C-alpha positions, 0 to 999 in steps of 0.5 A: 372891231376893237373896243371904242376908245373913250378917253378924252382930253380937257386941256391938260387933263386926260380922262379915261372916259368923258363921264363925270359927276356934277358938284353938289350931287355926289357928296365927297365921293365916298357916299356912292362907294356902296353903289358901284366901282368909283374907279369906272368914272372919268372924274368926280367933281365933288361938293363945292368947297370954301375956305371955312365950313359953311352951314348953308341955308335953313330948311326946307332946302329942297323941293321936287318939281315937275321934271326936276328938283329945286334946291337952295342948299346954300353951298353947305360944306366942311371947308377946305381944311376938314376936306384935306384931313378927312376926305382926301385920303380915301379919294387918293386911293382911287384911280379916278380923277378928283376935281374940286369945285371951289367958291369964294365970296371975294377975289381974295378968298378965291385966290387963297383957296386955290393956293391951298388946293394947288399944294394938295396931292391927289387933286386932278383939277379945279372947277370954279363956281362963279355963280356966287355973289361977290360980297365986295361988289355989293352982292353982284354975281361973279358969273353974271358980269363979263369983267368979274368973270374974267377977274376971278378966272385970272385970279385963280389961274395965277394961283394954281398950275392945276387944270382949270374948269370954269362953271357958267351960270345960265342966268345971263343974257348971253352966255357966250360973252362970259365964256369968251371972257373966262377963256381969255382969262386962262380957263382950260375948259368950261362947264355949263350949265349951273342951275336955273333960278326958280321958285315954288309956292305952296298954294295951301299956305300961300308961302314959298316952298323953300325957306330961301324963297328962290333956289336953283332948278335942275333935272330933265326940265332944264336939259333943252336949255342946257343943250342950247347953251352948250351948243352956243358955247362950243361955237364961241370958244376954242377950249373944251366944253363940258355939258351939264343939265338934266342928263338922266341916261345915255341918250341924254348924254349923247345929245350933248356929245353930238352938239360938241361937248367933250365930256358930260356931268351927271347931277340930279340923276344921282338922286334917282339912280345912284348908278346912272353915271356908270350906266352911261359909260356902258351905254356910250360904249355900246352906242359907239360899238353899234355905230362903228365909232372908234374914238370920241372925236368921231362922235363929238360935234357930229351934229348935222344941220344942213 
């Protein structure tokens, strides 16, 4: 039997394999160069970028919890101009799709940064972080309101020709409502889930362990939640879905493919074992070979319910 074909298509974006890295856990890509050949990844989703540099929240900003990590980094980043000057030249030398995770505090900011990215060479696509507050709407979170989710997606869609992925928050009543809105607004694909809002307390001092008090939980603890929400979203939309949340090994990734995800992102596992993503590529190849699966289409959505 020939080697399995791991290529996947996410709307207009074609990847050599379905294993991506998750924004916020992989820096700007080059930080992981000492650990493995970055060209083996399907795609890299880089640390969230904003128009201007951002310093993020005060420390402590991370806390290890049972089965995961709680973080309140606050979207610290170098800003789009410094990224283009200092980070992009190296990334353009790679044979791996580079996807920029973008965020803004208003529709105008989202539009402006999307326009700038659209003019850059070497960028394969955009992932839209809509789990941030809209300062023009009293701090309401873009991704928690269907109308706002539609508006921000449509705004960015009009500003760029690049493939557009919208990253959804789990901190909503019904994620499928938001998913359908961003699909209608022009998203090419959906990624989910972002972190789950959580907190931790130091019982000795009776103070929050994070300076920000609350943060986002990631890691194995959220995988069952993520898997359920990915499965629900796959049923609700026609565009491809990318699964994220607690994927630590090949078996975890396979669960997401089986419920219908066309690609996955590896996040917290990068902090535990920097080579996790490429090990999943190898593990996926071996699983498909053992189960005589020639293409990803034979695996994706193969869940048997009845």
